[in-house]
Backbone as a printed PyTorch tensor [residue, N CA C, xyz], in Angstrom:
tensor([[[ 97.8240, 106.9930,  73.1770],
         [ 96.6110, 106.5440,  73.5610],
         [ 96.1110, 105.4600,  72.7620]],

        [[ 95.2600, 104.6430,  73.3880],
         [ 94.5450, 103.5160,  72.6320],
         [ 92.9730, 103.7610,  72.6210]],

        [[ 92.4520, 103.4630,  71.4260],
         [ 91.1200, 103.4900,  71.3440],
         [ 90.3880, 102.2280,  71.2150]],

        [[ 89.4260, 102.1390,  72.1070],
         [ 88.5650, 101.0010,  72.2030],
         [ 87.2910, 101.2830,  71.9790]],

        [[ 86.5520, 100.4690,  71.1470],
         [ 85.1180, 101.0050,  70.8470],
         [ 84.1120,  99.7500,  70.8630]],

        [[ 82.9570, 100.0340,  70.9790],
         [ 82.0270,  98.8500,  70.8430],
         [ 81.1250,  98.9570,  69.5700]],

        [[ 81.6370,  99.6150,  68.6530],
         [ 81.0740,  99.9380,  67.3000],
         [ 81.2660,  98.6940,  66.4950]],

        [[ 80.0100,  98.1860,  65.6970],
         [ 80.0640,  97.2020,  64.8910],
         [ 81.2110,  97.2110,  63.8420]],

        [[ 81.7480,  96.2400,  63.4260],
         [ 82.8950,  96.1380,  62.5530],
         [ 82.1140,  95.3360,  61.3350]],

        [[ 82.1600,  95.9430,  60.1480],
         [ 81.4770,  95.2590,  59.1700],
         [ 82.0290,  93.6570,  58.9430]],

        [[ 81.0350,  92.8620,  58.7130],
         [ 81.5900,  91.4000,  58.6830],
         [ 81.8270,  90.6580,  59.8750]],

        [[ 81.7150,  91.3960,  61.0430],
         [ 82.1240,  90.6200,  62.2200],
         [ 81.0100,  90.8560,  63.2390]],

        [[ 79.9950,  90.2110,  62.9160],
         [ 78.9520,  90.2150,  63.9720],
         [ 78.8520,  88.7430,  64.4570]],

        [[ 78.3360,  88.8110,  65.8470],
         [ 77.9290,  87.5660,  66.4180],
         [ 76.7870,  87.6510,  67.1800]],

        [[ 76.0720,  86.5350,  67.4390],
         [ 74.8130,  86.6570,  68.3010],
         [ 75.2940,  86.2920,  69.7280]],

        [[ 75.4220,  87.2370,  70.4470],
         [ 75.7390,  87.1760,  71.9580],
         [ 74.6470,  87.1630,  72.8400]],

        [[ 73.4890,  87.9330,  72.5820],
         [ 72.3450,  87.8450,  73.2900],
         [ 71.2120,  88.5370,  72.5910]],

        [[ 69.9220,  88.1670,  73.0300],
         [ 68.9660,  89.0880,  72.6010],
         [ 68.2870,  89.4960,  74.0190]],

        [[ 68.0290,  90.9670,  73.8000],
         [ 67.3940,  91.6820,  75.0330],
         [ 66.2370,  92.2870,  74.6050]],

        [[ 65.4140,  93.0180,  75.3770],
         [ 64.2370,  93.7720,  75.1040],
         [ 64.5850,  95.1190,  75.0550]],

        [[ 63.8120,  95.8840,  74.1670],
         [ 64.3600,  97.4080,  74.1340],
         [ 63.7490,  98.0070,  75.3280]],

        [[ 64.4840,  99.1800,  75.6470],
         [ 63.9970,  99.8230,  76.9560],
         [ 62.6770, 100.5240,  76.6560]],

        [[ 62.1830, 101.1190,  77.6170],
         [ 60.8620, 101.9270,  77.4500],
         [ 61.0710, 103.2300,  76.9080]],

        [[ 62.3570, 103.7790,  76.7230],
         [ 62.5580, 104.6670,  76.1040],
         [ 62.4330, 104.8960,  74.4460]],

        [[ 62.4430, 103.6370,  74.1460],
         [ 62.1340, 103.3980,  72.5140],
         [ 60.5230, 103.3910,  72.3690]],

        [[ 59.7320, 103.3180,  73.5960],
         [ 58.2610, 103.3670,  73.4320],
         [ 57.8410, 101.8700,  72.8490]],

        [[ 58.8220, 100.9480,  73.0090],
         [ 58.4560,  99.5070,  72.4370],
         [ 58.7110,  98.5640,  73.4140]],

        [[ 58.5180,  98.7310,  74.6860],
         [ 58.9400,  97.6860,  75.6030],
         [ 58.5240,  96.4220,  75.2940]],

        [[ 59.3040,  95.5320,  75.5220],
         [ 59.0670,  94.0540,  75.4340],
         [ 59.3540,  93.5520,  73.9040]],

        [[ 59.7020,  94.6390,  72.8540],
         [ 60.1200,  94.2260,  71.4360],
         [ 61.4010,  93.6770,  71.3910]],

        [[ 61.5790,  92.8330,  70.6540],
         [ 62.9890,  92.1150,  70.5230],
         [ 63.7370,  93.0590,  69.5900]],

        [[ 65.2650,  93.0300,  69.9490],
         [ 66.0310,  93.8250,  69.1780],
         [ 67.2170,  92.9840,  68.5650]],

        [[ 67.8590,  93.3620,  67.5370],
         [ 68.7720,  92.7640,  66.8300],
         [ 69.8750,  92.4440,  67.8600]],

        [[ 70.7670,  91.3230,  67.4760],
         [ 71.7780,  90.8050,  68.4700],
         [ 72.9020,  92.0750,  68.4900]],

        [[ 73.5860,  91.9720,  69.6480],
         [ 74.4980,  92.8540,  69.9400],
         [ 75.5940,  92.3990,  68.8120]],

        [[ 76.4290,  93.6730,  68.3910],
         [ 77.6180,  93.4150,  67.6700],
         [ 78.7730,  92.9380,  68.3370]],

        [[ 79.6520,  92.2540,  67.6080],
         [ 80.8320,  91.6390,  68.4010],
         [ 81.8200,  92.9370,  68.5350]],

        [[ 82.5120,  92.9880,  69.7080],
         [ 83.4160,  94.0920,  70.1200],
         [ 84.6540,  93.9720,  69.3080]],

        [[ 85.2670,  95.0070,  69.1320],
         [ 86.6520,  95.0680,  68.5300],
         [ 87.5650,  94.2030,  69.4110]],

        [[ 88.7800,  93.6870,  68.7840],
         [ 89.8130,  93.0990,  69.6530],
         [ 90.7620,  94.1470,  70.1890]],

        [[ 90.9310,  93.8070,  71.3560],
         [ 92.0140,  94.7150,  72.0960],
         [ 93.4330,  94.6300,  71.2720]],

        [[ 94.1860,  95.8660,  71.1470],
         [ 95.2400,  95.8840,  70.5270],
         [ 96.5980,  95.6520,  71.0000]],

        [[ 96.6050,  95.8220,  72.3890],
         [ 97.7350,  95.7080,  73.2290],
         [ 97.4920,  94.4690,  73.9870]],

        [[ 98.6960,  93.9700,  74.6630],
         [ 98.5280,  92.8170,  75.6500],
         [ 97.3780,  93.1140,  76.7790]],

        [[ 96.5650,  92.2860,  77.1490],
         [ 95.6320,  92.6980,  78.1410],
         [ 96.1690,  93.3850,  79.3980]],

        [[ 97.2580,  92.9580,  79.8860],
         [ 97.8320,  93.5680,  81.1040],
         [ 98.3700,  94.9990,  80.7900]],

        [[ 98.4540,  95.4590,  79.5400],
         [ 98.8090,  96.8690,  79.4730],
         [ 97.5450,  97.8320,  79.8180]],

        [[ 96.2620,  97.3110,  79.5930],
         [ 95.1270,  97.9000,  80.0590],
         [ 94.8300,  98.0440,  81.6150]],

        [[ 95.7510,  97.3300,  82.2690],
         [ 95.4950,  97.5430,  83.9610],
         [ 96.4920,  98.5520,  84.3420]],

        [[ 97.4330,  99.1070,  83.5090],
         [ 98.3390,  99.8890,  84.0000],
         [ 97.9810, 101.3270,  84.4500]],

        [[ 97.9530, 101.6090,  85.6960],
         [ 97.3410, 102.8110,  86.1400],
         [ 98.1460, 104.0950,  85.6760]],

        [[ 99.2430, 104.1810,  85.0260],
         [ 99.9490, 105.1260,  84.5040],
         [ 99.5450, 105.4630,  83.1540]],

        [[ 98.6780, 104.6040,  82.5040],
         [ 98.5230, 104.8540,  81.0220],
         [ 97.0330, 105.5200,  81.1590]],

        [[ 96.8170, 106.2900,  80.0580],
         [ 95.3330, 106.7960,  79.7950],
         [ 94.8630, 106.2780,  78.4920]],

        [[ 93.4220, 105.9450,  78.5630],
         [ 92.8210, 105.3300,  77.4770],
         [ 91.5810, 106.1600,  76.9300]],

        [[ 91.2750, 106.0090,  75.8130],
         [ 90.0500, 106.6490,  75.1510],
         [ 89.2730, 105.5520,  74.8870]],

        [[ 88.0250, 105.5700,  75.4830],
         [ 86.9570, 104.5840,  75.2150],
         [ 85.8340, 105.0800,  74.6390]],

        [[ 85.1220, 104.4210,  73.6410],
         [ 83.7740, 104.9210,  72.9640],
         [ 82.7800, 103.6900,  73.2410]],

        [[ 81.7420, 104.0590,  73.6910],
         [ 80.5640, 103.2610,  74.0130],
         [ 79.4740, 103.6360,  73.2740]],

        [[ 79.0680, 102.7260,  72.3190],
         [ 77.9630, 103.1470,  71.3640],
         [ 76.5550, 102.7460,  71.9770]],

        [[ 75.5970, 103.5090,  71.7360],
         [ 74.3390, 103.3670,  72.2520],
         [ 73.8800, 102.1550,  71.5260]],

        [[ 72.7260, 101.4700,  72.1360],
         [ 72.0810, 100.3750,  71.4170],
         [ 71.5810, 100.7240,  70.0530]],

        [[ 72.0610, 100.0400,  69.0450],
         [ 71.6370, 100.1120,  67.5980],
         [ 71.9070, 101.6940,  67.3650]],

        [[ 72.7260, 102.3950,  67.6720],
         [ 73.2950, 103.6930,  67.5400],
         [ 71.8590, 104.5450,  67.6320]],

        [[ 71.0220, 104.3960,  68.4140],
         [ 69.8940, 105.3590,  68.6860],
         [ 70.4100, 106.5060,  69.4680]],

        [[ 69.6700, 107.5060,  69.3770],
         [ 69.9510, 108.7510,  69.9830],
         [ 69.4420, 108.9760,  71.2820]],

        [[ 69.7760, 108.0860,  72.3310],
         [ 69.4540, 108.0700,  73.6470],
         [ 70.0510, 109.3080,  74.2890]],

        [[ 71.2290, 109.6270,  74.0620],
         [ 71.7860, 110.8530,  74.6740],
         [ 71.4210, 112.1360,  74.3570]],

        [[ 70.4020, 112.2630,  73.7150],
         [ 69.4450, 113.6470,  73.4400],
         [ 68.5740, 113.9000,  74.5150]],

        [[ 68.4190, 112.8470,  75.5720],
         [ 67.4520, 113.1260,  76.6130],
         [ 68.1620, 113.6640,  77.7020]],

        [[ 68.0010, 114.9280,  78.1490],
         [ 68.8330, 115.4010,  79.5100],
         [ 68.6320, 114.4140,  80.6600]],

        [[ 67.4910, 114.0140,  80.9590],
         [ 67.2940, 113.1590,  82.2500],
         [ 68.1420, 111.8820,  82.1260]],

        [[ 68.0270, 111.2330,  80.9170],
         [ 68.8490, 110.0580,  80.7970],
         [ 70.3170, 110.4760,  80.9510]],

        [[ 70.8130, 111.5660,  80.2650],
         [ 72.3090, 111.9710,  80.4860],
         [ 72.7650, 112.0630,  81.9280]],

        [[ 71.7970, 112.7750,  82.8110],
         [ 72.1560, 112.8090,  84.1500],
         [ 72.3030, 111.4580,  84.8840]],

        [[ 71.3900, 110.5960,  84.3830],
         [ 71.5170, 109.1630,  85.0290],
         [ 72.9200, 108.4780,  84.5740]],

        [[ 73.1490, 108.7120,  83.3000],
         [ 74.4580, 108.0650,  82.7430],
         [ 75.5470, 108.6620,  83.5000]],

        [[ 75.5870, 110.0720,  83.6410],
         [ 76.7290, 110.7150,  84.4670],
         [ 76.9010, 110.1260,  85.9390]],

        [[ 75.6950, 110.1270,  86.3760],
         [ 75.7790, 109.4670,  87.8880],
         [ 76.2470, 108.1210,  87.8450]],

        [[ 75.9790, 107.2420,  87.0080],
         [ 76.3590, 105.8050,  86.9700],
         [ 78.0260, 105.7930,  86.6780]],

        [[ 78.4270, 106.6990,  85.7670],
         [ 79.7230, 106.9010,  85.6270],
         [ 80.7240, 107.2150,  86.7750]],

        [[ 80.0860, 108.1580,  87.4660],
         [ 80.7950, 108.6870,  88.5920],
         [ 80.8000, 107.5280,  89.7420]],

        [[ 79.6170, 106.8280,  89.7380],
         [ 79.7270, 105.8200,  90.8900],
         [ 80.5460, 104.6630,  90.4140]],

        [[ 80.6530, 104.2250,  89.1840],
         [ 81.4980, 103.2900,  88.6480],
         [ 82.9550, 103.6450,  88.8240]],

        [[ 83.4030, 104.8390,  88.5650],
         [ 84.5010, 105.4140,  88.6440],
         [ 84.9960, 105.3310,  90.1300]],

        [[ 84.1610, 105.7480,  91.0620],
         [ 84.4200, 105.5890,  92.4730],
         [ 84.6970, 104.2670,  92.8580]],

        [[ 83.5030, 103.3560,  92.5390],
         [ 83.6280, 101.8210,  93.1210],
         [ 85.0250, 101.2860,  92.6250]],

        [[ 85.5140, 101.3660,  91.3590],
         [ 86.5300, 100.7910,  90.7920],
         [ 87.8050, 101.5520,  90.8900]],

        [[ 87.7390, 102.6980,  91.3990],
         [ 88.8860, 103.6310,  91.4460],
         [ 89.6540, 103.8290,  89.9660]],

        [[ 88.7310, 104.1040,  89.1460],
         [ 89.2010, 104.3000,  87.8060],
         [ 88.9220, 105.6740,  87.4370]],

        [[ 90.0210, 106.5340,  87.4910],
         [ 89.7500, 107.8450,  87.3860],
         [ 89.1280, 108.1650,  85.7710]],

        [[ 88.0860, 108.8380,  85.8110],
         [ 87.5960, 109.2430,  84.4720],
         [ 87.8810, 110.8960,  84.3750]],

        [[ 88.8540, 111.0880,  83.4800],
         [ 89.5300, 112.3540,  83.3410],
         [ 88.2800, 113.3250,  82.7640]],

        [[ 87.7970, 112.7760,  81.5680],
         [ 86.6280, 113.6010,  81.0620],
         [ 85.6670, 112.4950,  80.4230]],

        [[ 84.4350, 112.9690,  80.2420],
         [ 83.4830, 112.2350,  79.4340],
         [ 82.6140, 113.1500,  78.4670]],

        [[ 82.1590, 112.5190,  77.3860],
         [ 81.5810, 113.4560,  76.4360],
         [ 80.2710, 112.6110,  75.7640]],

        [[ 79.0300, 113.0550,  76.3160],
         [ 77.8300, 112.2830,  75.6780],
         [ 77.5480, 112.8550,  74.3760]],

        [[ 77.6880, 112.1430,  73.3610],
         [ 77.0840, 112.5510,  72.0380],
         [ 75.9550, 111.8610,  71.9000]],

        [[ 75.0720, 112.1340,  70.9300],
         [ 73.8500, 111.6290,  70.6020],
         [ 73.7800, 110.2020,  70.4970]],

        [[ 74.4890, 109.3180,  69.8360],
         [ 74.5670, 108.1510,  69.6240],
         [ 75.6420, 107.2570,  70.5400]],

        [[ 76.4530, 107.9890,  71.2210],
         [ 77.6280, 107.2280,  71.8920],
         [ 78.0800, 108.0700,  73.0760]],

        [[ 79.0400, 107.4710,  73.7010],
         [ 79.7810, 108.2410,  74.5580],
         [ 81.2060, 108.1630,  74.5950]],

        [[ 81.9810, 109.2010,  74.9460],
         [ 83.5110, 109.0240,  75.0240],
         [ 83.9150, 109.2850,  76.3140]],

        [[ 84.9140, 108.2820,  76.8940],
         [ 85.6540, 108.2990,  78.1110],
         [ 86.9040, 108.4060,  77.8790]],

        [[ 87.7210, 109.4270,  78.6880],
         [ 89.1480, 109.3940,  78.7320],
         [ 89.4830, 108.9740,  80.2610]],

        [[ 90.0980, 107.9840,  80.4120],
         [ 90.1720, 107.2890,  81.7570],
         [ 91.4060, 106.4100,  81.8250]],

        [[ 91.7630, 106.2820,  83.2490],
         [ 92.8600, 105.4630,  83.5510],
         [ 92.2300, 104.1570,  84.2340]],

        [[ 92.8690, 103.0900,  84.2990],
         [ 92.5240, 101.9560,  85.1690],
         [ 92.6510, 102.0740,  86.5550]],

        [[ 91.9060, 101.3080,  87.3580],
         [ 92.0400, 101.3210,  88.7950],
         [ 92.0480,  99.7590,  89.2300]],

        [[ 90.9510,  99.6240,  90.1420],
         [ 90.9190,  98.1620,  90.5560],
         [ 90.5930,  97.1650,  89.4880]],

        [[ 89.9610,  97.6910,  88.4210],
         [ 89.6960,  96.8870,  87.2300],
         [ 90.3740,  97.6170,  86.0110]],

        [[ 90.7530,  96.6140,  85.1340],
         [ 91.5210,  97.2100,  83.9410],
         [ 90.3780,  97.8270,  83.1570]],

        [[ 90.8180,  98.6450,  82.1650],
         [ 90.1370,  99.3630,  81.0840],
         [ 89.2480,  98.3820,  80.3670]],

        [[ 89.7550,  97.1280,  80.0060],
         [ 88.9530,  96.3270,  79.3580],
         [ 87.9880,  95.7650,  80.3040]],

        [[ 88.1370,  95.4530,  81.3880],
         [ 87.1950,  95.0340,  82.2940],
         [ 86.0470,  96.1380,  82.5750]],

        [[ 86.5660,  97.4680,  82.7870],
         [ 85.5850,  98.4300,  83.0610],
         [ 84.5790,  98.5920,  81.8030]],

        [[ 85.2470,  98.4930,  80.6700],
         [ 84.4500,  98.6570,  79.3330],
         [ 83.4240,  97.4290,  79.2760]],

        [[ 83.7600,  96.2670,  79.7150],
         [ 82.8100,  95.1220,  79.8820],
         [ 81.7230,  95.3080,  80.5780]],

        [[ 81.6550,  96.0910,  81.5820],
         [ 80.3770,  96.5390,  82.1360],
         [ 79.1120,  96.8390,  81.3690]],

        [[ 79.6030,  97.4730,  80.2340],
         [ 78.6630,  97.9960,  79.3930],
         [ 78.1230,  96.9200,  78.1530]],

        [[ 76.7770,  96.5670,  78.0200],
         [ 76.6180,  95.7250,  77.1430],
         [ 77.0770,  96.0870,  75.6250]]])
């Protein structure tokens, strides 16, 4: 199994974009820190498109905030995941919403796992 994560790696940051904080922070319109650079994939890119393989993906919340402590937000995230899995025929075997991140165990479909992960900022 391969682990891909959006977590920041010490000393490996880049300025990709600056966005505004969501209204969940109560600071709508405030500027936030640049997004961290993603980890490099470990296998050849085409390996992440093989539907016979299963992958573990971790997606961190913005600035590791505790967004997933809000039940209504979790319901929306689950609905989005189901919709994306259906649209791209990427079976999500199981997911787990933690306070500051989410875990997915999934297989590629019409999108590779790398491309599916790229949907999330």
